[in-house]
DRENMARTOR-606426 format. One record per residue (C-alpha): residue in three letters; x, y, z; residue number from 1. Coordinates in nm, 3 decimals, always signed. Layout:
<zakols>
<zakol aa="ALA" east="X" north="Y" up="Z" i="NUM"/>
...
</zakols>
This chain:
<zakols>
<zakol aa="UNK" east="+7.051" north="-6.395" up="-0.094" i="1"/>
<zakol aa="UNK" east="+7.161" north="-6.629" up="-0.339" i="2"/>
<zakol aa="UNK" east="+7.412" north="-6.407" up="-0.487" i="3"/>
<zakol aa="UNK" east="+7.625" north="-6.384" up="-0.163" i="4"/>
<zakol aa="UNK" east="+7.625" north="-6.765" up="-0.112" i="5"/>
<zakol aa="UNK" east="+7.937" north="-6.823" up="-0.319" i="6"/>
<zakol aa="UNK" east="+8.134" north="-6.579" up="-0.080" i="7"/>
<zakol aa="UNK" east="+8.032" north="-6.807" up="+0.208" i="8"/>
<zakol aa="UNK" east="+8.291" north="-7.042" up="+0.078" i="9"/>
<zakol aa="UNK" east="+8.543" north="-6.805" up="+0.201" i="10"/>
<zakol aa="UNK" east="+8.451" north="-6.914" up="+0.559" i="11"/>
<zakol aa="UNK" east="+8.621" north="-7.213" up="+0.473" i="12"/>
<zakol aa="UNK" east="+8.954" north="-7.036" up="+0.402" i="13"/>
<zakol aa="UNK" east="+9.271" north="-7.192" up="+0.527" i="14"/>
<zakol aa="UNK" east="+9.496" north="-6.924" up="+0.629" i="15"/>
<zakol aa="UNK" east="+9.863" north="-6.961" up="+0.527" i="16"/>
<zakol aa="UNK" east="+10.145" north="-6.698" up="+0.533" i="17"/>
<zakol aa="UNK" east="+10.114" north="-6.677" up="+0.932" i="18"/>
<zakol aa="UNK" east="+10.513" north="-6.682" up="+0.921" i="19"/>
<zakol aa="UNK" east="+10.486" north="-6.334" up="+0.732" i="20"/>
<zakol aa="UNK" east="+10.369" north="-6.169" up="+1.051" i="21"/>
<zakol aa="UNK" east="+10.737" north="-6.101" up="+1.101" i="22"/>
<zakol aa="UNK" east="+10.714" north="-5.835" up="+0.862" i="23"/>
<zakol aa="UNK" east="+10.513" north="-5.658" up="+1.122" i="24"/>
<zakol aa="UNK" east="+10.359" north="-5.328" up="+1.038" i="25"/>
<zakol aa="UNK" east="+10.512" north="-5.264" up="+0.733" i="26"/>
<zakol aa="UNK" east="+10.332" north="-5.509" up="+0.532" i="27"/>
<zakol aa="UNK" east="+10.012" north="-5.392" up="+0.709" i="28"/>
<zakol aa="UNK" east="+10.076" north="-5.053" up="+0.628" i="29"/>
<zakol aa="UNK" east="+10.146" north="-5.133" up="+0.263" i="30"/>
<zakol aa="UNK" east="+9.810" north="-5.334" up="+0.226" i="31"/>
<zakol aa="UNK" east="+9.626" north="-5.067" up="+0.387" i="32"/>
<zakol aa="UNK" east="+9.778" north="-4.821" up="+0.133" i="33"/>
<zakol aa="UNK" east="+9.682" north="-5.027" up="-0.151" i="34"/>
<zakol aa="UNK" east="+9.332" north="-5.060" up="-0.004" i="35"/>
<zakol aa="UNK" east="+9.287" north="-4.681" up="+0.039" i="36"/>
<zakol aa="UNK" east="+9.384" north="-4.619" up="-0.299" i="37"/>
<zakol aa="UNK" east="+9.168" north="-4.879" up="-0.440" i="38"/>
<zakol aa="UNK" east="+8.858" north="-4.710" up="-0.287" i="39"/>
<zakol aa="UNK" east="+8.952" north="-4.324" up="-0.367" i="40"/>
<zakol aa="UNK" east="+9.290" north="-4.237" up="-0.240" i="41"/>
<zakol aa="UNK" east="+9.409" north="-4.074" up="+0.120" i="42"/>
<zakol aa="UNK" east="+9.307" north="-3.723" up="-0.006" i="43"/>
<zakol aa="UNK" east="+8.910" north="-3.806" up="-0.073" i="44"/>
<zakol aa="UNK" east="+8.905" north="-4.038" up="+0.230" i="45"/>
<zakol aa="UNK" east="+9.053" north="-3.781" up="+0.466" i="46"/>
<zakol aa="UNK" east="+8.771" north="-3.549" up="+0.381" i="47"/>
<zakol aa="UNK" east="+8.491" north="-3.816" up="+0.482" i="48"/>
<zakol aa="UNK" east="+8.363" north="-3.749" up="+0.829" i="49"/>
<zakol aa="UNK" east="+7.993" north="-3.886" up="+0.797" i="50"/>
<zakol aa="UNK" east="+7.807" north="-4.106" up="+0.581" i="51"/>
<zakol aa="UNK" east="+7.427" north="-4.158" up="+0.529" i="52"/>
<zakol aa="UNK" east="+7.306" north="-4.497" up="+0.375" i="53"/>
<zakol aa="UNK" east="+6.929" north="-4.537" up="+0.285" i="54"/>
<zakol aa="UNK" east="+6.805" north="-4.835" up="+0.152" i="55"/>
<zakol aa="UNK" east="+6.621" north="-5.196" up="+0.235" i="56"/>
<zakol aa="UNK" east="+6.708" north="-5.467" up="+0.452" i="57"/>
<zakol aa="UNK" east="+6.605" north="-5.860" up="+0.424" i="58"/>
<zakol aa="UNK" east="+6.619" north="-6.041" up="+0.726" i="59"/>
<zakol aa="UNK" east="+6.558" north="-6.409" up="+0.828" i="60"/>
<zakol aa="UNK" east="+6.351" north="-6.447" up="+1.180" i="61"/>
<zakol aa="UNK" east="+6.328" north="-6.806" up="+1.235" i="62"/>
<zakol aa="UNK" east="+6.185" north="-6.968" up="+0.929" i="63"/>
<zakol aa="UNK" east="+6.039" north="-6.669" up="+0.803" i="64"/>
<zakol aa="UNK" east="+6.198" north="-6.395" up="+0.552" i="65"/>
<zakol aa="UNK" east="+6.104" north="-6.032" up="+0.625" i="66"/>
<zakol aa="UNK" east="+6.197" north="-5.702" up="+0.453" i="67"/>
<zakol aa="UNK" east="+6.184" north="-5.323" up="+0.543" i="68"/>
<zakol aa="UNK" east="+6.373" north="-5.010" up="+0.521" i="69"/>
<zakol aa="UNK" east="+6.711" north="-4.930" up="+0.653" i="70"/>
<zakol aa="UNK" east="+6.884" north="-4.610" up="+0.729" i="71"/>
<zakol aa="UNK" east="+7.245" north="-4.612" up="+0.859" i="72"/>
<zakol aa="UNK" east="+7.406" north="-4.280" up="+0.967" i="73"/>
<zakol aa="UNK" east="+7.764" north="-4.267" up="+1.087" i="74"/>
<zakol aa="UNK" east="+7.944" north="-3.941" up="+1.169" i="75"/>
<zakol aa="UNK" east="+8.303" north="-3.965" up="+1.315" i="76"/>
<zakol aa="UNK" east="+8.446" north="-4.005" up="+1.556" i="77"/>
<zakol aa="UNK" east="+8.163" north="-4.160" up="+1.780" i="78"/>
<zakol aa="UNK" east="+7.824" north="-4.107" up="+1.666" i="79"/>
<zakol aa="UNK" east="+7.616" north="-4.392" up="+1.485" i="80"/>
<zakol aa="UNK" east="+7.238" north="-4.448" up="+1.443" i="81"/>
<zakol aa="UNK" east="+7.077" north="-4.736" up="+1.277" i="82"/>
<zakol aa="UNK" east="+6.700" north="-4.695" up="+1.203" i="83"/>
<zakol aa="UNK" east="+6.509" north="-5.009" up="+1.075" i="84"/>
<zakol aa="UNK" east="+6.140" north="-5.029" up="+0.967" i="85"/>
<zakol aa="UNK" east="+6.005" north="-5.406" up="+0.949" i="86"/>
<zakol aa="UNK" east="+5.655" north="-5.552" up="+0.945" i="87"/>
<zakol aa="UNK" east="+5.774" north="-5.889" up="+1.122" i="88"/>
<zakol aa="UNK" east="+5.428" north="-6.046" up="+1.139" i="89"/>
<zakol aa="UNK" east="+5.311" north="-5.931" up="+0.772" i="90"/>
<zakol aa="UNK" east="+4.987" north="-5.820" up="+0.926" i="91"/>
<zakol aa="UNK" east="+5.075" north="-5.420" up="+0.876" i="92"/>
<zakol aa="UNK" east="+5.244" north="-5.375" up="+1.226" i="93"/>
<zakol aa="UNK" east="+5.559" north="-5.195" up="+1.177" i="94"/>
<zakol aa="UNK" east="+5.831" north="-5.194" up="+1.415" i="95"/>
<zakol aa="UNK" east="+6.041" north="-4.898" up="+1.404" i="96"/>
<zakol aa="UNK" east="+6.376" north="-4.970" up="+1.578" i="97"/>
<zakol aa="UNK" east="+6.661" north="-4.728" up="+1.645" i="98"/>
<zakol aa="UNK" east="+7.005" north="-4.823" up="+1.786" i="99"/>
<zakol aa="UNK" east="+7.302" north="-4.637" up="+1.804" i="100"/>
<zakol aa="UNK" east="+7.550" north="-4.425" up="+1.998" i="101"/>
<zakol aa="UNK" east="+7.641" north="-4.053" up="+2.071" i="102"/>
<zakol aa="UNK" east="+7.962" north="-4.060" up="+2.234" i="103"/>
<zakol aa="UNK" east="+7.907" north="-4.234" up="+2.566" i="104"/>
<zakol aa="UNK" east="+7.511" north="-4.193" up="+2.527" i="105"/>
<zakol aa="UNK" east="+7.343" north="-4.516" up="+2.416" i="106"/>
<zakol aa="UNK" east="+7.061" north="-4.473" up="+2.166" i="107"/>
<zakol aa="UNK" east="+6.785" north="-4.732" up="+2.193" i="108"/>
<zakol aa="UNK" east="+6.395" north="-4.640" up="+2.061" i="109"/>
<zakol aa="UNK" east="+6.153" north="-4.909" up="+1.986" i="110"/>
<zakol aa="UNK" east="+5.790" north="-4.827" up="+1.858" i="111"/>
<zakol aa="UNK" east="+5.505" north="-4.994" up="+1.687" i="112"/>
<zakol aa="UNK" east="+5.260" north="-4.834" up="+1.453" i="113"/>
<zakol aa="UNK" east="+4.963" north="-4.965" up="+1.290" i="114"/>
<zakol aa="UNK" east="+4.900" north="-5.284" up="+1.482" i="115"/>
<zakol aa="UNK" east="+4.569" north="-5.445" up="+1.438" i="116"/>
<zakol aa="UNK" east="+4.319" north="-5.393" up="+1.693" i="117"/>
<zakol aa="UNK" east="+4.369" north="-5.618" up="+2.013" i="118"/>
<zakol aa="UNK" east="+4.716" north="-5.712" up="+1.918" i="119"/>
<zakol aa="UNK" east="+5.028" north="-5.664" up="+2.159" i="120"/>
<zakol aa="UNK" east="+5.368" north="-5.654" up="+2.025" i="121"/>
<zakol aa="UNK" east="+5.631" north="-5.674" up="+2.292" i="122"/>
<zakol aa="UNK" east="+5.988" north="-5.605" up="+2.192" i="123"/>
<zakol aa="UNK" east="+6.326" north="-5.624" up="+2.387" i="124"/>
<zakol aa="UNK" east="+6.367" north="-5.341" up="+2.671" i="125"/>
<zakol aa="UNK" east="+6.594" north="-5.069" up="+2.660" i="126"/>
<zakol aa="UNK" east="+6.864" north="-5.146" up="+2.928" i="127"/>
<zakol aa="UNK" east="+6.820" north="-4.933" up="+3.229" i="128"/>
<zakol aa="UNK" east="+7.024" north="-4.610" up="+3.284" i="129"/>
<zakol aa="UNK" east="+7.371" north="-4.682" up="+3.463" i="130"/>
<zakol aa="UNK" east="+7.315" north="-5.048" up="+3.444" i="131"/>
<zakol aa="UNK" east="+7.585" north="-5.330" up="+3.350" i="132"/>
<zakol aa="UNK" east="+7.353" north="-5.400" up="+3.052" i="133"/>
<zakol aa="UNK" east="+7.364" north="-5.050" up="+2.929" i="134"/>
<zakol aa="UNK" east="+7.750" north="-5.032" up="+2.982" i="135"/>
<zakol aa="UNK" east="+7.777" north="-5.356" up="+2.777" i="136"/>
<zakol aa="UNK" east="+7.532" north="-5.231" up="+2.500" i="137"/>
<zakol aa="UNK" east="+7.763" north="-4.921" up="+2.481" i="138"/>
<zakol aa="UNK" east="+8.086" north="-5.116" up="+2.411" i="139"/>
<zakol aa="UNK" east="+7.898" north="-5.314" up="+2.169" i="140"/>
<zakol aa="UNK" east="+7.758" north="-5.019" up="+1.965" i="141"/>
<zakol aa="UNK" east="+8.121" north="-4.875" up="+1.991" i="142"/>
<zakol aa="UNK" east="+8.262" north="-5.176" up="+1.832" i="143"/>
<zakol aa="UNK" east="+7.986" north="-5.206" up="+1.562" i="144"/>
<zakol aa="UNK" east="+8.082" north="-4.825" up="+1.485" i="145"/>
<zakol aa="UNK" east="+8.446" north="-4.919" up="+1.467" i="146"/>
<zakol aa="UNK" east="+8.358" north="-5.241" up="+1.247" i="147"/>
<zakol aa="UNK" east="+8.163" north="-5.015" up="+0.987" i="148"/>
<zakol aa="UNK" east="+8.416" north="-4.753" up="+0.997" i="149"/>
<zakol aa="UNK" east="+8.709" north="-4.982" up="+0.908" i="150"/>
<zakol aa="UNK" east="+8.503" north="-5.161" up="+0.652" i="151"/>
<zakol aa="UNK" east="+8.357" north="-4.859" up="+0.470" i="152"/>
<zakol aa="UNK" east="+8.630" north="-4.615" up="+0.490" i="153"/>
<zakol aa="UNK" east="+8.930" north="-4.789" up="+0.632" i="154"/>
<zakol aa="UNK" east="+8.936" north="-4.540" up="+0.905" i="155"/>
<zakol aa="UNK" east="+9.015" north="-4.583" up="+1.279" i="156"/>
<zakol aa="UNK" east="+8.730" north="-4.384" up="+1.456" i="157"/>
<zakol aa="UNK" east="+8.854" north="-4.180" up="+1.736" i="158"/>
<zakol aa="UNK" east="+8.625" north="-4.340" up="+1.975" i="159"/>
<zakol aa="UNK" east="+8.814" north="-4.700" up="+1.955" i="160"/>
<zakol aa="UNK" east="+9.156" north="-4.646" up="+1.811" i="161"/>
<zakol aa="UNK" east="+9.258" north="-4.946" up="+1.592" i="162"/>
<zakol aa="UNK" east="+9.588" north="-5.150" up="+1.549" i="163"/>
<zakol aa="UNK" east="+9.647" north="-5.316" up="+1.199" i="164"/>
<zakol aa="UNK" east="+9.841" north="-5.633" up="+1.176" i="165"/>
<zakol aa="UNK" east="+9.949" north="-5.837" up="+0.881" i="166"/>
<zakol aa="UNK" east="+9.754" north="-6.155" up="+0.900" i="167"/>
<zakol aa="UNK" east="+9.873" north="-6.349" up="+0.578" i="168"/>
<zakol aa="UNK" east="+9.691" north="-6.462" up="+0.281" i="169"/>
<zakol aa="UNK" east="+9.369" north="-6.658" up="+0.255" i="170"/>
<zakol aa="UNK" east="+9.270" north="-6.901" up="-0.018" i="171"/>
<zakol aa="UNK" east="+8.921" north="-7.039" up="-0.113" i="172"/>
<zakol aa="UNK" east="+8.785" north="-7.180" up="-0.440" i="173"/>
<zakol aa="UNK" east="+8.707" north="-6.838" up="-0.544" i="174"/>
<zakol aa="UNK" east="+9.035" north="-6.700" up="-0.518" i="175"/>
<zakol aa="UNK" east="+9.289" north="-6.543" up="-0.282" i="176"/>
<zakol aa="UNK" east="+9.267" north="-6.252" up="-0.037" i="177"/>
<zakol aa="UNK" east="+9.489" north="-6.048" up="+0.175" i="178"/>
<zakol aa="UNK" east="+9.433" north="-6.039" up="+0.545" i="179"/>
<zakol aa="UNK" east="+9.460" north="-5.776" up="+0.799" i="180"/>
<zakol aa="UNK" east="+9.410" north="-5.868" up="+1.180" i="181"/>
<zakol aa="UNK" east="+9.238" north="-5.537" up="+1.340" i="182"/>
<zakol aa="UNK" east="+9.255" north="-5.502" up="+1.698" i="183"/>
<zakol aa="UNK" east="+9.161" north="-5.232" up="+1.952" i="184"/>
<zakol aa="UNK" east="+9.092" north="-5.163" up="+2.330" i="185"/>
<zakol aa="UNK" east="+8.832" north="-5.376" up="+2.509" i="186"/>
<zakol aa="UNK" east="+8.918" north="-5.697" up="+2.358" i="187"/>
<zakol aa="UNK" east="+8.820" north="-5.555" up="+2.007" i="188"/>
<zakol aa="UNK" east="+8.917" north="-5.812" up="+1.757" i="189"/>
<zakol aa="UNK" east="+8.848" north="-5.846" up="+1.362" i="190"/>
<zakol aa="UNK" east="+8.984" north="-5.994" up="+1.043" i="191"/>
<zakol aa="UNK" east="+8.944" north="-5.780" up="+0.746" i="192"/>
<zakol aa="UNK" east="+9.002" north="-5.964" up="+0.386" i="193"/>
<zakol aa="UNK" east="+9.082" north="-5.764" up="+0.081" i="194"/>
<zakol aa="UNK" east="+9.051" north="-5.889" up="-0.276" i="195"/>
<zakol aa="UNK" east="+9.387" north="-5.974" up="-0.412" i="196"/>
<zakol aa="UNK" east="+9.312" north="-5.817" up="-0.757" i="197"/>
<zakol aa="UNK" east="+9.109" north="-5.515" up="-0.666" i="198"/>
<zakol aa="UNK" east="+9.225" north="-5.449" up="-0.318" i="199"/>
<zakol aa="UNK" east="+8.885" north="-5.349" up="-0.170" i="200"/>
<zakol aa="UNK" east="+8.760" north="-5.472" up="+0.117" i="201"/>
<zakol aa="UNK" east="+8.585" north="-5.807" up="+0.050" i="202"/>
<zakol aa="UNK" east="+8.475" north="-5.925" up="+0.379" i="203"/>
<zakol aa="UNK" east="+8.511" north="-5.871" up="+0.777" i="204"/>
<zakol aa="UNK" east="+8.489" north="-6.155" up="+1.015" i="205"/>
<zakol aa="UNK" east="+8.457" north="-6.124" up="+1.419" i="206"/>
<zakol aa="UNK" east="+8.311" north="-6.291" up="+1.714" i="207"/>
<zakol aa="UNK" east="+8.019" north="-6.164" up="+1.869" i="208"/>
<zakol aa="UNK" east="+7.661" north="-6.201" up="+1.997" i="209"/>
<zakol aa="UNK" east="+7.422" north="-6.303" up="+1.729" i="210"/>
<zakol aa="UNK" east="+7.198" north="-6.026" up="+1.619" i="211"/>
<zakol aa="UNK" east="+6.834" north="-6.110" up="+1.699" i="212"/>
<zakol aa="UNK" east="+6.481" north="-5.944" up="+1.666" i="213"/>
<zakol aa="UNK" east="+6.247" north="-6.072" up="+1.924" i="214"/>
<zakol aa="UNK" east="+5.861" north="-5.959" up="+1.887" i="215"/>
<zakol aa="UNK" east="+5.624" north="-6.121" up="+2.113" i="216"/>
<zakol aa="UNK" east="+5.221" north="-6.089" up="+2.019" i="217"/>
<zakol aa="UNK" east="+4.943" north="-6.118" up="+2.240" i="218"/>
<zakol aa="UNK" east="+4.567" north="-6.081" up="+2.177" i="219"/>
<zakol aa="UNK" east="+4.418" north="-5.853" up="+2.418" i="220"/>
<zakol aa="UNK" east="+4.079" north="-5.975" up="+2.510" i="221"/>
<zakol aa="UNK" east="+3.799" north="-5.746" up="+2.626" i="222"/>
<zakol aa="UNK" east="+3.754" north="-5.350" up="+2.585" i="223"/>
<zakol aa="UNK" east="+4.008" north="-5.095" up="+2.639" i="224"/>
<zakol aa="UNK" east="+4.054" north="-4.940" up="+2.980" i="225"/>
<zakol aa="UNK" east="+3.852" north="-4.641" up="+3.051" i="226"/>
<zakol aa="UNK" east="+4.036" north="-4.286" up="+3.019" i="227"/>
<zakol aa="UNK" east="+4.265" north="-4.244" up="+3.308" i="228"/>
<zakol aa="UNK" east="+4.238" north="-4.615" up="+3.390" i="229"/>
<zakol aa="UNK" east="+4.519" north="-4.849" up="+3.384" i="230"/>
<zakol aa="UNK" east="+4.557" north="-5.202" up="+3.192" i="231"/>
<zakol aa="UNK" east="+4.765" north="-5.452" up="+3.345" i="232"/>
<zakol aa="UNK" east="+5.065" north="-5.557" up="+3.175" i="233"/>
<zakol aa="UNK" east="+4.955" north="-5.837" up="+2.924" i="234"/>
<zakol aa="UNK" east="+5.121" north="-6.189" up="+2.954" i="235"/>
<zakol aa="UNK" east="+5.395" north="-6.268" up="+2.738" i="236"/>
<zakol aa="UNK" east="+5.268" north="-6.392" up="+2.402" i="237"/>
<zakol aa="UNK" east="+5.394" north="-6.622" up="+2.146" i="238"/>
<zakol aa="UNK" east="+5.710" north="-6.528" up="+2.002" i="239"/>
<zakol aa="UNK" east="+5.997" north="-6.663" up="+1.790" i="240"/>
<zakol aa="UNK" east="+6.193" north="-6.799" up="+2.090" i="241"/>
<zakol aa="UNK" east="+5.944" north="-7.007" up="+2.261" i="242"/>
<zakol aa="UNK" east="+5.563" north="-7.004" up="+2.372" i="243"/>
<zakol aa="UNK" east="+5.417" north="-6.799" up="+2.651" i="244"/>
<zakol aa="UNK" east="+5.620" north="-6.675" up="+2.944" i="245"/>
<zakol aa="UNK" east="+5.934" north="-6.833" up="+2.773" i="246"/>
<zakol aa="UNK" east="+6.249" north="-6.652" up="+2.848" i="247"/>
<zakol aa="UNK" east="+6.474" north="-6.546" up="+2.544" i="248"/>
<zakol aa="UNK" east="+6.773" north="-6.790" up="+2.504" i="249"/>
<zakol aa="UNK" east="+7.105" north="-6.677" up="+2.660" i="250"/>
<zakol aa="UNK" east="+7.285" north="-6.492" up="+2.431" i="251"/>
<zakol aa="UNK" east="+7.536" north="-6.702" up="+2.200" i="252"/>
<zakol aa="UNK" east="+7.878" north="-6.592" up="+2.098" i="253"/>
<zakol aa="UNK" east="+7.935" north="-6.701" up="+1.733" i="254"/>
<zakol aa="UNK" east="+8.122" north="-6.650" up="+1.434" i="255"/>
<zakol aa="UNK" east="+7.992" north="-6.345" up="+1.238" i="256"/>
<zakol aa="UNK" east="+8.098" north="-6.231" up="+0.883" i="257"/>
<zakol aa="UNK" east="+8.002" north="-5.925" up="+0.679" i="258"/>
<zakol aa="UNK" east="+8.024" north="-5.925" up="+0.291" i="259"/>
<zakol aa="UNK" east="+8.087" north="-5.613" up="+0.068" i="260"/>
<zakol aa="UNK" east="+8.015" north="-5.603" up="-0.297" i="261"/>
<zakol aa="UNK" east="+7.835" north="-5.367" up="-0.541" i="262"/>
<zakol aa="UNK" east="+8.086" north="-5.094" up="-0.507" i="263"/>
<zakol aa="UNK" east="+8.000" north="-4.747" up="-0.669" i="264"/>
<zakol aa="UNK" east="+8.165" north="-4.414" up="-0.656" i="265"/>
<zakol aa="UNK" east="+8.024" north="-4.158" up="-0.420" i="266"/>
<zakol aa="UNK" east="+8.194" north="-3.810" up="-0.433" i="267"/>
<zakol aa="UNK" east="+8.501" north="-3.981" up="-0.530" i="268"/>
<zakol aa="UNK" east="+8.497" north="-4.254" up="-0.269" i="269"/>
<zakol aa="UNK" east="+8.392" north="-4.637" up="-0.379" i="270"/>
<zakol aa="UNK" east="+8.148" north="-4.748" up="-0.147" i="271"/>
<zakol aa="UNK" east="+7.979" north="-5.080" up="-0.131" i="272"/>
<zakol aa="UNK" east="+7.630" north="-5.067" up="-0.198" i="273"/>
<zakol aa="UNK" east="+7.521" north="-5.415" up="-0.067" i="274"/>
<zakol aa="UNK" east="+7.635" north="-5.572" up="+0.256" i="275"/>
<zakol aa="UNK" east="+7.515" north="-5.910" up="+0.384" i="276"/>
<zakol aa="UNK" east="+7.580" north="-6.058" up="+0.706" i="277"/>
<zakol aa="UNK" east="+7.619" north="-6.420" up="+0.783" i="278"/>
<zakol aa="UNK" east="+7.611" north="-6.599" up="+1.132" i="279"/>
<zakol aa="UNK" east="+7.748" north="-6.935" up="+1.193" i="280"/>
<zakol aa="UNK" east="+7.797" north="-6.949" up="+0.783" i="281"/>
<zakol aa="UNK" east="+7.419" north="-6.880" up="+0.732" i="282"/>
<zakol aa="UNK" east="+7.324" north="-6.554" up="+0.551" i="283"/>
<zakol aa="UNK" east="+7.096" north="-6.390" up="+0.816" i="284"/>
<zakol aa="UNK" east="+7.040" north="-6.037" up="+0.654" i="285"/>
<zakol aa="UNK" east="+7.125" north="-5.818" up="+0.366" i="286"/>
<zakol aa="UNK" east="+7.142" north="-5.442" up="+0.318" i="287"/>
<zakol aa="UNK" east="+7.088" north="-5.299" up="-0.008" i="288"/>
<zakol aa="UNK" east="+7.162" north="-4.927" up="-0.044" i="289"/>
<zakol aa="UNK" east="+6.971" north="-4.698" up="-0.302" i="290"/>
<zakol aa="UNK" east="+7.159" north="-4.392" up="-0.190" i="291"/>
<zakol aa="UNK" east="+7.456" north="-4.329" up="-0.010" i="292"/>
<zakol aa="UNK" east="+7.574" north="-3.951" up="+0.069" i="293"/>
<zakol aa="UNK" east="+7.917" north="-3.841" up="+0.184" i="294"/>
<zakol aa="UNK" east="+7.916" north="-3.584" up="+0.454" i="295"/>
<zakol aa="UNK" east="+7.554" north="-3.497" up="+0.470" i="296"/>
<zakol aa="UNK" east="+7.396" north="-3.232" up="+0.686" i="297"/>
<zakol aa="UNK" east="+7.247" north="-3.424" up="+0.952" i="298"/>
<zakol aa="UNK" east="+6.926" north="-3.255" up="+1.148" i="299"/>
<zakol aa="UNK" east="+7.006" north="-3.152" up="+1.495" i="300"/>
<zakol aa="UNK" east="+6.847" north="-3.413" up="+1.661" i="301"/>
<zakol aa="UNK" east="+6.970" north="-3.718" up="+1.453" i="302"/>
<zakol aa="UNK" east="+7.205" north="-3.851" up="+1.737" i="303"/>
<zakol aa="UNK" east="+6.980" north="-3.740" up="+2.019" i="304"/>
<zakol aa="UNK" east="+6.838" north="-3.968" up="+2.277" i="305"/>
<zakol aa="UNK" east="+6.476" north="-4.009" up="+2.204" i="306"/>
</zakols>
């Protein structure tokens, strides 16, 4: 994670040039055109309708560092699936977590494999269908899809049309960056920073709920229930958010920043193969992609509800 820490200085960037907003959409269009040319140009980018990224993820959970595998599938205008396979307890138990969206259908599925005998792992529940929690999760997933589409492809997904407004120039000890404010329906807002020299996306900042992985463990005593019998729900075990029975903390809205580097050409399009996410100025996770495919042929059930 150390190689991205220098970029964290950008969080302290002081934005000047707000008066330049009077230049309006013309300046925003100019910066967007420069950026699209820098990552491949309108013609190659116009052909990109889907992306599949496969690699590794490293994440901070409390005071521990865990790693695993990550697959990120995007299909415009409205499909996304993020699949993680992580062993959070370091004991061989593997938590496979799928999160995404298919139009208006929320994709959520978590399963645990290779748990040691007597070990029970509890993960966050899937929001009930039709609930307010599900509606909010759909909005959050749609916003995440929009952030990824605009960061990777400088595209506005049809599921959430975006507006670009010139945001001035940012300056930090590492250099200068051009800024676009990105706005959309449902209070969607983000700031996209472009490297002044390469014109490629450097980072994207927004306000949101801090991403968390909560895994509770419980040693279940006694023999397993007989076939056909039932087993009472184990009590909440010790987890990262407190002792037995503790409720998860109320989600906090914080500053979140995604950083993009290690650009490489894939079918004529320059795509970042390393992405890190910082929450409140501290790097919490990194994605390192081994392979990225443009316009892959997804399996028919890739974006199906499990």
